[in-house]
Backbone bond lengths (Angstrom), bond angles and torsions (degrees), N, CA, C in turn:
res aa  C-N    CA-C-N  psi(-1)  N-CA   C-N-CA  omega(-1)  CA-C   N-CA-C  phi
1 M - - - 1.468 - - 1.531 110.93 -
2 K 1.340 116.92 -34.41 1.458 120.33 179.23 1.529 110.41 -61.98
3 N 1.352 115.94 -43.95 1.459 119.54 179.76 1.521 111.93 -65.70
4 I 1.338 116.91 -35.04 1.465 120.38 178.27 1.525 109.96 -64.05
5 G 1.343 116.65 -41.62 1.463 120.40 177.65 1.525 111.49 -61.80
6 R 1.330 116.59 -41.90 1.468 120.24 178.39 1.528 110.42 -65.63
7 F 1.325 116.02 -37.80 1.464 119.84 178.88 1.527 110.75 -64.63
8 L 1.330 116.92 -44.84 1.464 120.68 -178.84 1.525 111.82 -64.70
9 S 1.337 117.61 -26.71 1.461 120.10 -179.07 1.530 111.96 -64.39
10 Y 1.329 117.57 -22.36 1.466 120.19 179.64 1.533 112.39 -76.26
11 Y 1.331 116.97 -9.19 1.469 119.92 174.98 1.536 111.76 -78.59
12 K 1.326 117.27 -21.86 1.472 120.52 -171.86 1.518 113.86 -56.61
13 P 1.351 120.39 -46.31 1.472 118.70 -179.31 1.533 113.16 -67.17
14 H 1.333 116.99 -13.75 1.466 120.52 -175.23 1.534 110.16 -122.82
15 R 1.329 115.40 38.46 1.468 119.97 -176.90 1.527 112.71 -59.84
16 A 1.346 117.18 -37.97 1.465 120.43 -177.35 1.529 111.05 -61.06
17 L 1.344 116.86 -45.38 1.470 120.40 178.45 1.522 111.23 -65.62
18 L 1.327 116.63 -38.03 1.460 120.29 178.74 1.523 110.81 -63.08
19 I 1.335 116.97 -45.95 1.471 121.01 179.99 1.526 110.48 -62.89
20 L 1.349 116.81 -43.62 1.466 120.52 177.34 1.522 110.60 -58.29
21 D 1.317 116.84 -44.43 1.464 122.22 -179.90 1.527 111.12 -61.36
22 L 1.339 116.48 -44.57 1.458 120.73 -177.02 1.524 112.17 -71.01
23 V 1.341 117.12 -37.81 1.469 120.17 178.30 1.530 110.19 -63.17
24 C 1.332 116.84 -45.24 1.463 120.32 177.16 1.525 111.24 -61.43
25 A 1.325 116.28 -41.34 1.466 120.36 179.10 1.527 111.17 -62.63
26 F 1.336 117.10 -39.58 1.468 120.43 -179.56 1.532 111.23 -63.87
27 F 1.328 117.35 -43.60 1.469 119.90 -178.67 1.528 111.53 -69.86
28 I 1.324 117.53 -32.00 1.469 119.97 174.39 1.524 109.93 -62.77
29 A 1.333 116.69 -45.08 1.466 120.70 178.61 1.528 110.68 -62.43
30 A 1.342 117.65 -40.03 1.462 121.33 -179.49 1.528 110.94 -63.19
31 I 1.335 117.31 -41.36 1.466 120.59 178.77 1.527 110.54 -64.75
32 D 1.319 117.01 -41.70 1.473 120.51 179.51 1.519 111.86 -63.28
33 I 1.336 116.42 -36.81 1.472 120.17 -179.68 1.524 110.89 -72.37
34 A 1.329 116.93 -34.49 1.476 120.53 -174.03 1.524 112.56 -72.43
35 Y 1.324 118.55 -28.88 1.465 120.51 -173.26 1.540 113.76 -59.54
36 P 1.343 119.88 -48.57 1.478 117.96 178.33 1.527 113.38 -61.03
37 M 1.337 118.07 -35.07 1.461 119.87 177.87 1.523 110.73 -65.62
38 L 1.327 117.13 -38.47 1.463 120.76 175.71 1.525 110.42 -62.98
39 T 1.334 116.19 -41.94 1.468 120.52 179.06 1.526 110.72 -61.50
40 Q 1.345 116.60 -44.43 1.457 120.02 179.29 1.533 111.01 -61.58
41 Y 1.329 117.00 -43.13 1.468 120.34 -178.92 1.536 111.17 -63.29
42 I 1.344 116.31 -41.50 1.469 119.37 -179.63 1.522 111.02 -67.71
43 L 1.347 117.50 -45.53 1.464 120.77 -176.37 1.525 112.65 -71.49
44 R 1.323 116.65 -40.61 1.469 119.48 -170.72 1.531 113.35 -91.90
45 T 1.328 116.46 -31.43 1.468 119.51 -173.68 1.517 112.49 -113.29
46 L 1.325 116.95 -53.42 1.465 119.86 -170.23 1.527 112.84 -71.92
47 L 1.349 118.09 -47.85 1.459 120.18 -176.52 1.530 112.89 -62.18
48 P 1.353 119.67 -45.38 1.478 117.72 176.50 1.532 112.98 -61.20
49 E 1.329 117.97 -37.24 1.469 120.61 -179.63 1.517 111.80 -74.12
50 M 1.357 117.45 -27.83 1.469 120.47 177.92 1.523 111.44 -62.30
51 A 1.347 116.64 -30.81 1.462 119.72 178.61 1.528 111.57 -66.17
52 L 1.342 116.85 -25.08 1.467 121.78 -179.89 1.529 111.76 -97.68
53 D 1.310 117.84 -26.13 1.462 121.27 -176.50 1.527 108.83 -137.03
54 S 1.324 117.39 104.11 1.458 122.17 -176.53 1.526 112.58 -67.96
55 R 1.329 117.83 -16.59 1.463 119.87 178.81 1.532 111.98 -66.65
56 L 1.310 116.76 -20.21 1.469 120.51 179.80 1.534 112.43 -73.88
57 V 1.334 115.94 -10.06 1.468 118.93 175.91 1.529 110.05 -59.63
58 R 1.345 115.58 -37.82 1.471 120.55 178.96 1.539 110.37 -62.13
59 V 1.334 116.63 -39.71 1.463 120.67 177.78 1.527 110.11 -63.95
60 F 1.332 115.51 -41.44 1.471 120.10 178.93 1.530 111.05 -60.73
61 V 1.343 116.47 -45.65 1.468 120.94 179.82 1.527 110.41 -62.90
62 L 1.336 116.90 -42.38 1.470 120.61 179.93 1.520 111.28 -63.22
63 L 1.334 116.98 -38.58 1.465 120.29 178.41 1.529 110.92 -65.50
64 I 1.329 117.12 -41.54 1.464 120.83 179.05 1.527 110.46 -64.50
65 L 1.354 116.04 -42.50 1.467 119.73 177.76 1.529 111.07 -65.00
66 G 1.335 115.80 -38.35 1.461 119.54 177.47 1.517 111.69 -63.24
67 A 1.345 115.64 -40.32 1.465 119.29 177.72 1.531 110.88 -65.22
68 L 1.365 115.87 -39.42 1.465 120.06 177.32 1.526 110.62 -61.09
69 F 1.328 116.52 -44.33 1.462 120.89 179.42 1.524 110.50 -63.13
70 A 1.343 116.46 -39.52 1.467 120.54 179.54 1.524 110.92 -62.23
71 Y 1.342 117.38 -38.58 1.463 119.53 -179.64 1.526 111.75 -74.71
72 V 1.348 117.40 -27.47 1.464 119.45 172.65 1.532 109.42 -65.84
73 I 1.343 115.40 -44.42 1.467 120.04 176.44 1.521 110.66 -60.56
74 R 1.331 116.40 -40.68 1.466 120.92 -179.44 1.530 110.79 -61.59
75 A 1.345 116.63 -40.15 1.463 119.97 178.40 1.529 110.79 -63.15
76 G 1.349 116.28 -40.15 1.462 119.88 177.52 1.523 111.83 -64.26
77 L 1.337 116.29 -41.56 1.460 120.38 178.11 1.534 110.86 -64.09
78 Q 1.329 115.73 -37.67 1.464 119.56 178.97 1.532 110.95 -65.30
79 Y 1.332 116.42 -36.17 1.469 120.05 176.80 1.532 110.10 -62.84
80 V 1.337 116.14 -44.71 1.467 120.00 179.61 1.523 110.30 -59.34
81 I 1.324 116.47 -43.75 1.468 120.55 -179.38 1.528 110.85 -63.77
82 N 1.330 116.25 -45.11 1.463 119.42 -175.80 1.521 112.17 -68.08
83 Y 1.348 117.39 -39.66 1.467 118.70 -177.79 1.526 111.88 -84.62
84 W 1.331 117.47 -59.29 1.460 120.65 -175.76 1.524 111.86 -70.52
85 G 1.334 116.24 -29.32 1.458 118.80 176.28 1.519 111.43 -65.82
86 H 1.344 116.27 -43.44 1.465 118.97 176.81 1.532 111.15 -66.34
87 R 1.331 116.66 -34.52 1.465 118.97 176.86 1.533 110.44 -63.31
88 L 1.331 116.37 -38.47 1.461 120.35 175.44 1.524 110.42 -57.98
89 G 1.330 116.87 -45.80 1.458 120.62 179.32 1.517 112.59 -63.29
90 I 1.338 116.89 -39.75 1.469 120.75 179.58 1.528 110.50 -63.77
91 L 1.343 116.93 -44.03 1.464 120.47 -179.30 1.526 111.14 -63.76
92 M 1.346 116.19 -39.28 1.460 119.24 177.56 1.523 111.34 -67.11
93 E 1.331 116.34 -39.31 1.467 119.57 177.75 1.530 110.47 -61.04
94 A 1.343 116.11 -41.30 1.466 119.93 179.28 1.529 111.14 -63.26
95 D 1.344 116.94 -40.04 1.468 120.63 178.43 1.529 111.08 -64.24
96 I 1.338 115.69 -43.27 1.467 120.16 -179.24 1.528 110.31 -65.57
97 R 1.340 116.47 -42.93 1.466 119.99 -179.84 1.531 110.36 -63.50
98 K 1.347 116.46 -39.88 1.463 120.08 178.93 1.525 110.54 -62.79
99 D 1.350 116.65 -41.79 1.468 120.24 -178.89 1.523 111.78 -64.67
100 I 1.336 116.36 -45.02 1.463 118.10 -176.56 1.532 110.13 -71.08
101 F 1.343 117.70 -35.71 1.467 119.54 177.92 1.529 110.84 -66.51
102 S 1.335 116.59 -42.03 1.469 120.23 178.50 1.523 110.56 -63.56
103 H 1.348 115.59 -37.44 1.472 119.08 -177.44 1.521 111.62 -69.64
104 I 1.335 117.83 -42.59 1.467 118.61 -177.61 1.535 110.67 -70.22
105 Q 1.341 116.58 -20.32 1.467 118.71 174.80 1.530 111.42 -68.08
106 E 1.333 115.78 -25.93 1.466 120.46 -177.52 1.525 112.90 -88.24
107 L 1.347 117.02 -13.30 1.468 119.59 -174.80 1.528 111.36 -74.59
108 S 1.314 114.44 157.53 1.471 121.24 -173.22 1.523 111.46 -78.53
109 F 1.349 115.40 169.02 1.458 121.15 178.96 1.530 111.35 -59.00
110 S 1.330 116.74 -33.41 1.463 119.70 -178.15 1.528 111.84 -60.97
111 F 1.319 117.00 -32.17 1.470 120.76 177.93 1.526 110.24 -63.02
112 Y 1.321 117.14 -45.86 1.465 121.15 -179.02 1.526 111.74 -70.02
113 D 1.330 116.49 -23.95 1.465 119.14 175.32 1.526 111.45 -70.12
114 K 1.346 116.47 -31.55 1.466 121.08 -175.89 1.527 113.14 -93.09
115 V 1.331 118.48 -27.98 1.466 121.97 -175.20 1.522 109.10 -110.86
116 R 1.324 116.26 125.94 1.460 120.53 -177.71 1.524 110.68 -79.52
117 T 1.314 115.35 153.94 1.465 121.53 -175.26 1.526 112.18 -60.81
118 G 1.342 117.19 -39.52 1.465 120.54 -179.49 1.518 112.45 -60.30
119 K 1.344 117.20 -37.93 1.465 120.30 178.66 1.523 110.79 -67.71
120 L 1.328 116.43 -38.63 1.465 118.99 177.16 1.523 111.14 -65.01
121 M 1.330 116.73 -37.37 1.462 120.44 178.36 1.523 110.73 -62.50
122 S 1.335 118.07 -38.20 1.462 121.21 178.39 1.523 110.98 -63.35
123 R 1.329 116.83 -40.35 1.472 120.00 -179.64 1.524 111.34 -69.44
124 L 1.319 117.45 -26.91 1.465 121.28 -179.36 1.528 112.99 -88.67
125 T 1.332 117.79 -13.82 1.469 120.06 -175.52 1.526 111.80 -125.62
126 T 1.328 117.43 -76.62 1.468 121.43 -172.51 1.521 112.54 -58.33
127 D 1.326 117.37 -47.14 1.468 120.64 -177.37 1.526 111.36 -60.76
128 L 1.328 116.80 -36.84 1.459 120.46 -173.76 1.521 112.62 -74.59
129 F 1.338 117.99 -22.47 1.464 119.46 177.34 1.527 110.57 -63.19
130 D 1.321 116.48 -43.74 1.470 120.02 178.75 1.526 111.18 -65.29
131 I 1.328 116.73 -33.52 1.464 120.19 177.14 1.529 110.22 -64.72
132 T 1.353 116.96 -39.04 1.460 121.18 178.34 1.523 111.17 -59.64
133 E 1.334 116.57 -46.64 1.463 120.19 -179.93 1.526 111.15 -62.23
134 L 1.327 116.53 -39.98 1.463 120.00 178.14 1.527 110.93 -65.95
135 A 1.337 116.92 -42.48 1.460 120.74 -178.73 1.515 111.55 -62.28
136 H 1.343 116.54 -36.63 1.461 119.75 -179.57 1.523 111.39 -77.87
137 H 1.331 116.40 -54.17 1.464 119.94 -171.43 1.531 113.39 -80.73
138 G 1.339 117.06 -22.65 1.458 119.08 -175.00 1.517 114.98 -55.80
139 P 1.342 119.22 -63.60 1.470 119.76 -175.87 1.522 113.52 -61.17
140 E 1.344 116.85 -43.45 1.467 119.01 -175.32 1.522 111.39 -69.76
141 E 1.343 117.46 -40.03 1.459 119.56 -179.52 1.525 110.74 -66.08
142 I 1.334 116.34 -40.99 1.466 119.34 178.98 1.523 110.34 -64.05
143 L 1.348 117.07 -43.90 1.468 120.18 -178.48 1.521 111.63 -68.60
144 I 1.349 117.17 -49.21 1.466 119.83 -179.31 1.525 110.67 -61.80
145 S 1.332 115.71 -50.34 1.466 119.34 -175.52 1.523 110.90 -68.37
146 G 1.342 116.90 -43.68 1.464 119.56 -179.56 1.518 111.79 -63.62
147 T 1.339 116.70 -46.77 1.465 120.21 179.63 1.521 111.31 -63.33
148 T 1.335 116.36 -42.85 1.466 119.97 -178.32 1.518 111.30 -66.58
149 V 1.331 117.02 -44.00 1.475 120.20 -179.25 1.526 110.43 -63.32
150 I 1.335 116.85 -48.73 1.473 119.96 -178.73 1.523 110.50 -65.91
151 G 1.348 116.46 -45.68 1.464 119.87 179.78 1.516 112.01 -61.80
152 A 1.332 116.33 -44.19 1.464 119.97 -179.99 1.530 111.03 -63.71
153 F 1.330 116.41 -39.93 1.466 118.86 -179.48 1.531 111.17 -67.19
154 V 1.340 116.79 -40.81 1.478 119.69 177.45 1.529 109.64 -61.44
155 C 1.339 116.61 -44.56 1.468 119.72 178.61 1.523 111.30 -63.39
156 M 1.333 117.12 -37.81 1.467 120.31 178.54 1.524 111.08 -65.18
157 M 1.329 116.78 -34.36 1.469 119.79 176.30 1.528 110.74 -63.17
158 F 1.341 116.33 -38.42 1.460 119.41 178.17 1.528 111.99 -72.45
159 V 1.336 116.07 -35.54 1.462 119.68 -179.50 1.534 110.61 -69.69
160 E 1.327 117.05 -51.88 1.468 121.34 179.68 1.521 108.95 -159.98
161 W 1.332 116.07 99.42 1.461 121.07 -172.06 1.524 112.59 -65.89
162 R 1.336 117.78 -28.19 1.470 119.50 -178.40 1.535 111.03 -68.33
163 L 1.335 116.24 -41.34 1.467 119.08 176.44 1.526 111.48 -66.92
164 A 1.343 116.61 -37.29 1.465 120.72 179.53 1.525 110.93 -64.05
165 L 1.319 117.52 -41.33 1.467 120.62 179.05 1.525 111.05 -67.47
166 A 1.348 116.23 -34.25 1.470 119.11 176.75 1.528 110.47 -63.09
167 L 1.337 116.37 -39.24 1.459 120.49 176.13 1.519 111.65 -65.05
168 L 1.321 115.18 -40.23 1.460 120.75 -175.91 1.524 111.60 -61.33
169 C 1.309 117.73 -25.13 1.466 120.57 179.44 1.535 111.70 -68.20
170 I 1.342 116.99 -26.14 1.463 120.20 -176.74 1.520 111.57 -88.23
171 V 1.342 116.96 -32.45 1.466 121.60 -171.68 1.532 112.78 -56.27
172 P 1.357 121.16 -47.94 1.477 119.24 -178.48 1.524 113.56 -59.48
173 V 1.328 116.93 -36.75 1.462 120.11 178.87 1.532 110.02 -64.59
174 G 1.351 115.94 -42.45 1.458 120.33 178.07 1.522 112.08 -62.64
175 I 1.331 116.68 -42.10 1.467 121.11 -179.89 1.524 110.63 -63.59
176 Y 1.341 117.11 -42.44 1.462 120.95 179.05 1.534 110.40 -61.68
177 Y 1.317 116.25 -43.27 1.469 120.91 179.99 1.529 110.48 -61.99
178 V 1.329 115.91 -46.13 1.469 120.82 -178.34 1.525 111.04 -61.48
179 M 1.327 117.24 -44.65 1.460 120.52 -177.84 1.524 111.73 -64.31
180 R 1.326 116.83 -38.60 1.465 120.12 179.72 1.529 111.27 -64.89
181 I 1.321 116.50 -45.13 1.462 120.09 -178.64 1.528 110.74 -69.29
182 R 1.351 117.09 -35.55 1.463 120.45 -177.23 1.526 111.62 -61.50
183 I 1.326 117.29 -35.09 1.469 121.09 178.41 1.526 110.03 -62.19
184 Q 1.326 116.17 -44.87 1.465 120.24 179.41 1.526 111.17 -66.24
185 M 1.344 116.60 -37.52 1.464 120.46 178.65 1.525 110.74 -63.54
186 R 1.326 116.98 -39.31 1.464 120.31 -178.69 1.534 110.46 -64.79
187 R 1.330 116.51 -45.18 1.470 119.69 179.06 1.527 110.77 -61.52
188 S 1.339 116.19 -42.49 1.456 119.81 -179.13 1.521 111.08 -67.03
189 S 1.338 117.20 -36.58 1.462 120.81 -179.76 1.526 111.41 -64.93
190 I 1.336 117.06 -41.30 1.466 120.21 177.51 1.528 110.05 -63.11
191 A 1.336 116.59 -40.49 1.469 120.33 178.57 1.530 110.77 -63.03
192 V 1.347 117.27 -39.61 1.466 120.61 178.61 1.523 110.77 -61.89
193 K 1.333 116.83 -44.97 1.468 120.35 -178.99 1.532 110.87 -64.93
194 E 1.328 116.93 -35.31 1.466 119.52 176.88 1.524 111.14 -65.85
195 R 1.345 116.35 -39.86 1.468 119.66 178.58 1.532 111.13 -67.25
196 V 1.344 117.09 -39.09 1.468 119.94 177.32 1.525 110.33 -61.84
197 A 1.336 116.47 -41.32 1.462 120.47 178.66 1.530 110.70 -62.89
198 E 1.343 116.85 -39.28 1.462 120.17 178.74 1.526 111.20 -64.45
199 I 1.339 116.22 -41.40 1.462 119.74 179.03 1.524 110.29 -63.62
200 N 1.344 116.57 -44.74 1.467 119.79 178.47 1.527 111.68 -60.21
201 A 1.339 114.69 -41.05 1.461 118.72 179.45 1.532 110.83 -64.95
202 S 1.337 115.78 -40.17 1.467 119.77 179.76 1.523 111.11 -65.72
203 I 1.354 115.85 -42.64 1.463 119.67 179.31 1.523 110.48 -64.27
204 E 1.354 116.11 -43.96 1.472 120.38 179.77 1.523 110.75 -59.72
205 S 1.349 115.13 -42.98 1.469 119.29 -179.31 1.529 111.18 -66.72
206 S 1.342 116.01 -41.81 1.467 119.75 -177.58 1.519 111.57 -67.60
207 I 1.341 116.47 -42.02 1.466 119.44 -178.44 1.527 110.94 -69.08
208 S 1.338 116.15 -43.30 1.471 118.58 -179.16 1.527 111.54 -67.31
209 G 1.338 115.64 -26.81 1.472 118.43 179.73 1.505 113.11 -105.88
210 A 1.349 116.47 22.94 1.469 120.09 -175.97 1.521 112.00 -62.22
211 R 1.333 117.45 -38.44 1.465 119.92 -179.35 1.529 111.73 -62.71
212 V 1.347 115.55 -41.81 1.470 119.87 179.66 1.527 110.37 -66.32
213 A 1.357 115.38 -43.17 1.470 119.59 -179.45 1.524 110.78 -61.18
214 K 1.333 117.39 -41.11 1.453 120.76 179.49 1.538 111.22 -69.15
215 A 1.329 115.27 -37.00 1.469 118.94 -179.03 1.522 111.08 -61.73
216 F 1.353 116.09 -35.71 1.467 120.25 -178.55 1.534 111.97 -104.13
217 T 1.354 116.49 16.63 1.485 122.49 -177.67 1.528 111.36 45.01
218 N 1.344 114.24 52.64 1.465 120.53 -174.45 1.527 112.12 -106.17
219 E 1.337 116.14 20.26 1.468 119.26 -176.24 1.534 112.22 -61.87
220 G 1.321 117.14 -35.64 1.472 120.21 -179.09 1.511 112.24 -62.58
221 H 1.330 116.77 -40.88 1.468 120.76 178.89 1.526 110.68 -65.31
222 E 1.334 116.72 -40.17 1.472 120.02 178.67 1.529 110.63 -63.69
223 L 1.335 116.44 -38.91 1.466 120.32 179.15 1.520 110.93 -66.77
224 E 1.337 116.63 -38.66 1.467 119.58 177.28 1.521 111.44 -62.87
225 K 1.337 117.21 -42.77 1.466 120.40 177.66 1.522 110.97 -60.70
226 F 1.329 115.46 -42.64 1.467 119.13 179.61 1.531 111.18 -64.43
227 D 1.332 116.86 -42.55 1.468 120.75 -179.35 1.529 111.31 -62.10
228 E 1.328 117.18 -37.91 1.467 120.46 178.73 1.542 110.36 -63.53
229 G 1.331 116.24 -47.23 1.458 119.62 178.50 1.509 112.02 -64.28
230 N 1.323 116.21 -38.86 1.461 120.84 179.43 1.524 111.02 -65.01
231 A 1.322 117.34 -38.07 1.469 121.53 178.98 1.529 110.41 -66.65
232 R 1.339 117.28 -39.88 1.475 119.65 177.60 1.529 110.59 -65.11
233 F 1.338 116.19 -36.10 1.461 119.87 177.48 1.536 110.58 -64.31
234 V 1.332 116.34 -45.26 1.474 120.41 179.71 1.519 110.54 -59.65
235 H 1.336 116.90 -42.48 1.465 120.74 -179.77 1.532 111.02 -63.53
236 A 1.343 116.56 -44.71 1.463 119.82 -179.78 1.524 111.01 -65.53
237 K 1.337 117.16 -43.25 1.464 121.52 179.79 1.520 110.52 -65.11
238 D 1.329 116.59 -37.70 1.463 121.06 179.65 1.525 110.77 -62.13
239 R 1.331 117.19 -42.42 1.465 120.24 178.54 1.528 111.09 -65.95
240 F 1.331 117.12 -39.27 1.466 119.61 179.06 1.530 110.45 -61.71
241 Y 1.343 116.26 -46.19 1.463 119.19 -178.58 1.527 111.76 -69.38
242 M 1.323 117.30 -28.18 1.457 119.33 175.54 1.523 110.45 -63.62
243 Y 1.349 116.79 -48.09 1.463 119.94 179.14 1.528 111.12 -67.58
244 M 1.341 116.88 -34.16 1.457 119.52 177.34 1.534 110.37 -65.14
245 A 1.338 116.58 -38.20 1.464 120.30 178.07 1.530 110.58 -65.22
246 F 1.347 116.72 -42.26 1.461 119.90 174.94 1.536 110.46 -58.23
247 F 1.326 115.15 -42.20 1.467 120.75 -176.95 1.524 110.97 -62.43
248 H 1.337 116.60 -53.31 1.465 119.81 -174.92 1.526 112.23 -70.91
249 S 1.331 117.18 -38.62 1.469 118.64 178.43 1.527 110.61 -65.79
250 G 1.341 116.79 -37.78 1.462 119.43 176.63 1.510 112.03 -65.13
251 M 1.344 116.61 -40.84 1.465 119.98 177.50 1.517 111.05 -61.74
252 E 1.334 117.13 -44.27 1.465 120.12 179.42 1.528 111.06 -63.11
253 F 1.333 116.75 -35.67 1.463 119.82 178.08 1.529 110.82 -63.36
254 F 1.334 116.89 -47.55 1.461 119.61 -178.51 1.526 111.56 -67.09
255 I 1.333 117.21 -34.87 1.468 119.86 176.73 1.531 110.12 -65.21
256 G 1.338 116.72 -40.90 1.458 119.83 175.22 1.519 111.84 -62.64
257 M 1.327 116.62 -36.93 1.459 120.45 178.51 1.530 111.62 -64.55
258 F 1.347 117.28 -34.73 1.469 119.75 176.67 1.527 110.43 -56.24
259 N 1.344 115.23 -51.10 1.469 119.18 -179.07 1.521 111.82 -63.95
260 L 1.340 116.78 -39.61 1.464 120.11 -178.60 1.520 111.51 -65.94
261 V 1.342 116.62 -42.93 1.468 120.43 -180.00 1.531 110.93 -64.18
262 V 1.337 116.54 -43.34 1.463 119.99 179.07 1.521 110.67 -62.98
263 L 1.336 116.51 -41.96 1.468 119.89 178.83 1.525 111.29 -63.86
264 A 1.337 116.26 -43.58 1.468 119.61 -177.98 1.524 111.76 -67.32
265 V 1.337 116.68 -51.41 1.469 120.07 -178.30 1.522 110.15 -67.85
266 G 1.347 117.80 -43.26 1.467 120.89 179.23 1.513 111.74 -63.15
267 G 1.348 116.80 -41.20 1.467 119.63 177.96 1.521 111.63 -61.43
268 Y 1.329 116.09 -41.50 1.468 119.21 178.77 1.532 111.44 -64.45
269 L 1.336 117.05 -42.11 1.463 120.40 -179.42 1.531 111.60 -66.49
270 I 1.336 117.14 -37.42 1.473 119.66 176.12 1.530 109.86 -67.21
271 Y 1.345 116.04 -40.07 1.475 120.22 178.58 1.526 111.29 -61.26
272 S 1.342 115.71 -37.49 1.467 119.77 -179.60 1.527 112.07 -87.50
273 S 1.360 116.49 9.95 1.470 123.07 176.26 1.524 112.64 60.64
274 S 1.322 117.47 32.72 1.467 120.19 178.66 1.532 112.16 -116.29
275 L 1.355 117.09 13.00 1.458 120.84 178.50 1.521 110.09 -145.71
276 D 1.328 115.45 132.56 1.461 122.06 176.83 1.531 108.45 -76.14
277 P 1.339 119.12 127.92 1.477 120.23 179.99 1.528 113.47 -55.35
278 I 1.346 117.84 -32.09 1.463 120.45 179.00 1.530 110.39 -63.95
279 L 1.346 115.95 -35.50 1.456 119.28 177.15 1.534 110.97 -64.74
280 L 1.328 115.82 -35.93 1.463 119.23 177.76 1.533 110.55 -66.40
281 I 1.349 116.80 -38.56 1.470 120.49 176.82 1.527 109.65 -62.38
282 T 1.342 116.72 -45.97 1.470 120.96 179.01 1.522 110.53 -61.27
283 F 1.321 116.04 -42.55 1.459 120.29 -179.20 1.523 110.70 -64.56
284 T 1.349 116.08 -37.60 1.459 120.11 178.39 1.531 111.22 -64.12
285 L 1.340 116.33 -37.08 1.461 119.65 175.52 1.526 110.34 -63.13
286 Y 1.328 115.93 -39.41 1.461 118.74 178.39 1.520 111.86 -69.25
287 I 1.333 117.40 -27.11 1.460 120.05 174.52 1.538 109.21 -60.81
288 S 1.354 116.00 -43.63 1.461 119.69 177.40 1.524 110.81 -62.31
289 T 1.341 116.48 -41.92 1.466 120.77 178.50 1.519 110.77 -66.05
290 F 1.331 116.61 -33.00 1.461 122.62 -178.62 1.527 110.83 -76.46
291 V 1.348 115.89 -36.87 1.462 120.86 -173.94 1.530 111.97 -78.75
292 Q 1.344 117.05 -38.07 1.459 120.38 -176.24 1.530 112.69 -55.88
293 P 1.354 118.58 -48.46 1.474 117.56 177.20 1.518 113.39 -65.74
294 L 1.335 117.64 -27.66 1.461 119.17 176.20 1.528 110.31 -64.87
295 K 1.337 116.85 -38.70 1.462 120.05 176.73 1.527 110.45 -65.24
296 K 1.358 115.38 -39.54 1.464 118.70 177.75 1.525 110.81 -64.06
297 L 1.338 115.62 -39.61 1.466 119.22 178.20 1.526 110.89 -64.52
298 A 1.341 116.14 -33.92 1.465 119.24 177.32 1.527 110.34 -64.21
299 S 1.350 116.66 -43.67 1.467 120.13 177.03 1.521 110.77 -65.78
300 F 1.348 115.74 -39.33 1.458 119.23 179.96 1.525 111.30 -64.85
301 A 1.338 116.64 -35.15 1.462 119.89 179.37 1.525 110.67 -58.89
302 E 1.343 115.96 -38.62 1.465 119.51 177.10 1.530 110.58 -66.28
303 Q 1.358 116.46 -43.11 1.466 120.19 177.34 1.522 111.40 -62.58
304 Y 1.329 115.76 -39.00 1.467 120.07 -179.46 1.527 110.25 -64.14
305 V 1.322 115.79 -43.65 1.466 119.88 -179.66 1.529 110.57 -61.37
306 L 1.334 116.65 -47.12 1.460 120.53 -178.99 1.534 111.22 -66.88
307 G 1.341 116.20 -44.75 1.458 119.92 -178.01 1.512 113.08 -65.16
308 M 1.342 117.35 -44.95 1.457 120.49 -179.19 1.521 111.55 -70.77
309 A 1.345 116.70 -28.61 1.468 118.97 174.56 1.531 109.53 -64.85
310 G 1.335 116.11 -42.93 1.461 119.60 176.92 1.519 111.96 -65.27
311 F 1.351 116.80 -39.99 1.461 119.78 -179.11 1.531 111.17 -69.92
312 T 1.334 116.35 -33.02 1.467 119.99 176.11 1.531 110.24 -61.86
313 R 1.323 116.33 -41.67 1.464 120.31 178.14 1.526 110.62 -67.88
314 F 1.328 117.32 -33.95 1.463 121.31 174.95 1.530 110.38 -63.20
315 C 1.339 116.05 -43.53 1.469 120.19 -179.43 1.523 111.76 -66.02
316 E 1.338 116.67 -32.78 1.470 119.66 178.48 1.526 110.81 -59.21
317 I 1.328 116.71 -41.61 1.461 120.33 178.37 1.528 110.66 -70.72
318 M 1.333 116.58 -43.67 1.467 120.84 -176.93 1.525 111.66 -64.78
319 D 1.348 117.50 -25.59 1.469 121.03 -178.93 1.526 112.92 -83.67
320 I 1.332 117.50 -7.50 1.472 120.22 177.68 1.533 108.65 -77.49
321 E 1.310 116.20 124.90 1.461 121.25 -179.74 1.530 110.13 -93.99
322 P 1.331 117.99 139.61 1.466 119.77 175.93 1.530 111.46 -65.75
323 D 1.340 116.93 147.95 1.476 120.86 -179.70 1.537 111.36 -64.94
324 I 1.325 116.68 -34.73 1.466 120.67 -178.29 1.524 108.55 -121.19
325 K 1.318 116.49 126.42 1.460 121.39 179.64 1.520 109.74 -117.08
326 D 1.330 116.30 142.39 1.442 121.34 173.79 1.529 109.87 -72.11
327 K 1.303 117.27 144.71 1.459 120.44 173.29 1.532 109.68 -71.14
328 P 1.323 116.88 150.57 1.474 118.43 179.48 1.538 110.99 -57.21
329 G 1.333 115.96 131.55 1.466 120.73 177.90 1.514 113.24 81.30
């Protein structure tokens, strides 16, 4: 939680871009939630009445044009998120890089004796790229997905509460599964970044000492050192992708279960003449609206793991105090 607070503090200088990003994300979620309700109104109310009153055709056309206009607006909002949201992430990455570079300038000689240059380069470059993606996608994905999931579920309760409760029985199990796998993904991600730093350090050492290695015909030893580091990297990356595969396959399973449960319970209710088939169609549309943000959250979980692993490594450096400090003034 401490690292999350430090991460959020980097949003403060760029509050305007953050607010713009979140406002656009909110309206995108609102448009996604409204579409199934419009579909239900047209199928259940407007179309049957149009057969009796041809003047309602004009209302139907206006609704379709309104939906078209809403999706044009949605495309514009998506452009703002993709461009200005990424700019927000870039600016935050620059601030973080400036802080860590300024801090390592203040550290004592003993720090440089213990930490190799290649590892420092990884913390200043590779680690920060993942932080940028998290800074950009984090707030908008949480807002869009959270608003859409909650809004869709509330609408599903109004459409058919029995189907909504059937869905609710699966959600806690899915959340528990996701949280368990995410912990393993985070540990594996930190291990991957450590292995990348080791490889960079080995390459930096080998290249800077290439003349010495050639003078003593020591190229074979340098290659062996590199192969060892490369093998550790492969092992760490393999474990990360294994947990990521568990994560995504589990998410797809639970998403499939949503559709299966709705089909089974809805089919039974239609068979017992206690559910209008049009309501089942509307509910199925909301399943798509409900599932899409869950998939986005699954992708975001991977970004969060990678980004926070990089930020954790950033905090490790920032928490190192120099051996000698200047007195104030």
